[in-house]
C-alpha positions as CSV (number, residue, x, y, z in Angstrom):
1,M,-8.5,-17.6,9.2
2,P,-7.9,-16.2,5.6
3,R,-6.4,-18.6,3.1
4,I,-3.8,-16.0,2.0
5,V,-3.2,-12.3,2.6
6,I,-0.9,-10.3,0.3
7,G,0.2,-6.9,1.6
8,L,1.1,-4.1,-0.9
9,S,3.4,-1.2,-0.2
10,G,5.4,0.9,-2.6
11,T,6.6,4.3,-3.7
12,P,3.9,6.9,-4.7
13,S,2.3,6.1,-8.1
14,S,4.4,3.0,-8.6
15,G,1.4,0.7,-9.7
16,K,0.2,-0.7,-6.3
17,D,-3.5,-0.3,-7.3
18,T,-2.8,-1.9,-10.7
19,V,-1.2,-4.9,-8.8
20,A,-4.2,-5.0,-6.4
21,N,-6.6,-4.9,-9.4
22,Y,-4.8,-7.8,-11.0
23,L,-5.2,-9.8,-7.8
24,V,-8.9,-8.9,-7.5
25,R,-9.4,-10.4,-11.0
26,K,-7.8,-13.5,-9.6
27,G,-10.4,-13.8,-6.9
28,F,-8.8,-11.7,-4.1
29,A,-10.9,-9.4,-1.9
30,H,-9.3,-5.9,-1.7
31,Y,-9.0,-3.7,1.3
32,S,-7.1,-0.4,1.0
33,L,-5.7,1.2,4.2
34,S,-5.8,4.5,2.5
35,A,-9.5,4.1,1.7
36,I,-10.1,3.1,5.4
37,L,-8.2,6.2,6.5
38,R,-10.2,8.4,4.1
39,E,-13.5,6.9,5.4
40,I,-12.6,7.7,9.0
41,M,-11.5,11.3,8.1
42,E,-14.7,11.8,6.1
43,E,-16.8,10.6,9.1
44,K,-15.0,13.1,11.4
45,G,-15.2,16.0,8.9
46,V,-11.4,16.3,8.4
47,P,-10.2,17.6,5.0
48,I,-8.9,14.8,2.8
49,K,-5.6,16.3,1.4
50,Q,-2.0,15.1,1.6
51,P,-0.8,16.8,4.7
52,E,-4.0,16.0,6.6
53,L,-3.9,12.3,5.5
54,T,-0.4,11.9,6.9
55,D,-1.1,13.8,10.1
56,F,-4.4,12.0,10.7
57,G,-2.8,8.6,10.0
58,N,0.0,9.4,12.5
59,A,-2.5,10.6,15.1
60,L,-4.5,7.3,14.8
61,E,-1.3,5.3,15.3
62,K,-0.4,7.4,18.3
63,N,-3.9,7.3,19.9
64,Y,-4.9,3.7,19.1
65,G,-1.6,1.9,18.8
66,V,0.7,0.5,16.2
67,G,-1.0,-0.8,13.0
68,H,-4.4,0.6,13.8
69,L,-5.6,0.7,10.1
70,A,-4.3,-2.9,9.6
71,K,-6.3,-4.1,12.6
72,I,-9.4,-2.5,11.1
73,A,-8.7,-4.3,7.8
74,I,-8.2,-7.6,9.5
75,K,-11.6,-7.4,11.1
76,K,-13.2,-7.1,7.6
77,I,-11.5,-10.3,6.3
78,D,-13.8,-13.3,5.7
79,P,-12.4,-16.7,6.9
80,G,-11.0,-18.8,4.0
81,S,-10.7,-15.9,1.7
82,K,-7.9,-14.6,-0.5
83,V,-7.1,-11.0,0.4
84,V,-5.0,-8.2,-0.8
85,I,-4.4,-5.2,1.6
86,S,-2.9,-2.2,-0.2
87,S,-1.6,1.2,0.8
88,I,0.6,-0.1,3.6
89,R,2.9,2.8,4.6
90,Q,3.9,2.1,8.2
91,P,6.1,-0.7,9.4
92,G,3.7,-1.2,12.3
93,E,1.0,-2.2,9.8
94,I,3.3,-4.9,8.5
95,E,4.1,-6.1,12.0
96,V,0.4,-6.5,12.7
97,L,-0.3,-8.3,9.4
98,R,2.7,-10.6,10.0
99,G,0.6,-12.0,12.9
100,L,-1.6,-13.7,10.2
101,T,-0.6,-17.0,8.9
102,R,0.1,-17.0,5.1
103,F,0.9,-13.3,4.9
104,F,3.2,-12.2,2.1
105,M,4.4,-8.6,1.7
106,I,5.1,-7.1,-1.8
107,F,6.8,-3.7,-2.4
108,V,6.2,-2.0,-5.8
109,D,8.6,0.6,-7.2
110,A,9.1,2.3,-10.6
111,P,11.3,5.0,-12.1
112,I,10.4,8.4,-10.5
113,E,9.9,10.1,-13.9
114,E,7.3,7.5,-14.9
115,R,5.6,7.7,-11.5
116,F,5.3,11.5,-11.7
117,A,3.8,11.2,-15.2
118,R,1.2,8.8,-13.8
119,L,0.5,11.1,-10.9
120,K,-0.1,14.0,-13.2
121,G,-2.4,11.8,-15.3
122,R,-4.7,11.0,-12.5
123,R,-5.4,14.7,-11.8
124,R,-6.2,14.7,-8.1
125,S,-6.5,18.1,-6.6
126,D,-4.1,17.3,-3.8
127,D,-1.3,15.8,-5.9
128,H,2.0,17.6,-6.3
129,K,2.3,19.8,-9.3
130,T,6.1,19.7,-9.9
131,I,8.6,16.9,-9.9
132,D,10.6,18.7,-7.3
133,A,7.7,18.7,-4.9
134,F,7.0,15.1,-5.7
135,K,10.6,14.2,-5.0
136,E,10.5,16.0,-1.6
137,M,7.3,14.3,-0.6
138,E,8.8,11.0,-1.4
139,R,12.1,11.7,0.4
140,V,10.0,12.5,3.6
141,Q,7.9,9.3,3.2
142,M,10.8,7.1,2.4
143,N,12.9,8.1,5.4
144,G,10.2,8.2,8.1
145,L,10.4,12.0,8.4
146,S,6.7,12.3,8.4
147,G,6.1,10.3,11.5
148,G,4.8,6.8,11.1
149,I,5.2,6.6,7.3
150,N,8.5,4.9,6.4
151,L,8.4,3.4,3.0
152,R,12.1,2.4,3.1
153,K,11.5,0.3,6.2
154,C,8.4,-1.2,4.5
155,Q,10.6,-2.1,1.5
156,E,13.1,-3.8,3.8
157,M,10.3,-5.8,5.5
158,S,8.9,-7.0,2.2
159,D,9.1,-10.6,1.1
160,Y,9.0,-9.7,-2.6
161,Q,9.5,-6.7,-4.9
162,I,8.2,-5.7,-8.3
163,F,9.9,-3.1,-10.3
164,N,7.3,-1.6,-12.6
165,D,9.5,-0.3,-15.5
166,G,7.4,-1.6,-18.4
167,D,3.9,-1.4,-19.7
168,L,0.7,-2.7,-18.2
169,D,1.1,-6.2,-19.8
170,D,4.6,-6.4,-18.3
171,L,3.3,-5.5,-14.8
172,N,0.5,-8.0,-15.1
173,Q,3.0,-10.7,-16.2
174,K,5.4,-9.9,-13.3
175,T,2.4,-10.0,-10.9
176,G,1.2,-13.3,-12.3
177,M,4.6,-14.9,-12.0
178,L,5.0,-13.6,-8.4
179,L,1.5,-14.9,-7.5
180,K,2.3,-18.4,-8.8
181,E,5.5,-18.4,-6.6
182,I,3.5,-17.3,-3.5
183,M,0.8,-19.9,-4.1
184,K,3.5,-22.6,-4.3
185,N,4.7,-21.5,-0.9
186,I,1.3,-22.2,0.7
187,E,0.4,-25.5,-0.9
């Protein structure tokens, strides 16, 4: 059994990976459900672009059951370890992870204009080019209109929230304070 598992969800480009990287520096192993999904798609020769990612993730959920990617991540966890699992986008993934003792769910958000600027800065070929397209994609993901992805429900199911409206130092400070609070709850 892992010592502690922290799940991360959040709006697109809100800082989830930055929070995960902070936790890695604090000794956590990191598993990304998005990375697991991309690995499966690559093995099957499926193009790794935004519409395909959503469709393929929904198909996995339909064919293999609720929280399939979370179940794959759980199998990778070493007993006694501290773990962060990021890219949680489906409520079923949280339900599966809630079966672990010492599981804590964090939702990360940030102002949409800052998130779009971050998205443009990472320059992935499948990222949205306009803020209107970005807002539409988020509207679909927040409200469960794309199938299994329902970020609003993930937010409601979270134990903690981080609003990333400052600089990197501010986000690291917020994450550190939250980690201290979580660690108090397990001791």
